[in-house]
C-alpha positions in Angstrom: 71.3 34.0 108.6 72.2 35.6 105.3 72.0 39.0 106.7 74.4 41.6 105.2 77.2 42.7 107.4 76.7 46.1 109.0 79.1 48.8 108.0 82.3 48.5 110.0 84.4 51.5 110.9 87.6 49.7 110.0 86.4 48.4 106.6 87.9 51.3 104.8 91.6 51.5 104.1 93.5 52.4 107.2 96.5 54.7 107.6 98.4 52.1 109.6 97.9 49.4 107.0 100.9 47.2 106.1 100.3 44.9 103.2 100.3 41.1 103.9 102.6 39.8 101.1 101.1 36.3 101.4 97.9 37.4 99.7 97.5 37.8 95.9 97.8 41.4 94.7 94.2 41.5 93.4 93.0 41.0 97.0 95.1 43.7 98.5 92.5 46.4 99.1 94.1 48.1 102.1 91.7 46.8 104.6 92.5 45.4 108.1 91.8 41.8 107.2 94.7 42.0 104.7 97.1 43.8 107.0 100.2 42.1 108.4 99.3 43.5 111.8 95.7 42.2 111.8 94.8 40.5 115.1 98.4 40.9 116.4 99.6 42.9 119.3 101.2 45.3 116.8 97.7 46.4 115.7 96.7 49.7 117.3 93.0 48.6 117.0 93.4 45.1 118.5 91.0 46.1 121.4 88.3 46.8 118.9 88.6 43.4 117.2 88.8 41.4 120.5 86.0 43.2 122.3 85.6 44.2 125.9 85.4 40.7 127.6 86.6 40.6 131.2 87.8 37.0 131.0 
């Protein structure tokens, strides 16, 4: 189960990125997981992260 993660289209810095001030500066790489909008309704890519479940 130690497979490397496949490249993710949103793993590069995104133009909509807004820095989450709660993380240390050395972790701020401009990626979605460090964005203030990550997994919120403000994120324009929320559908990608949640998937296409019909539940």
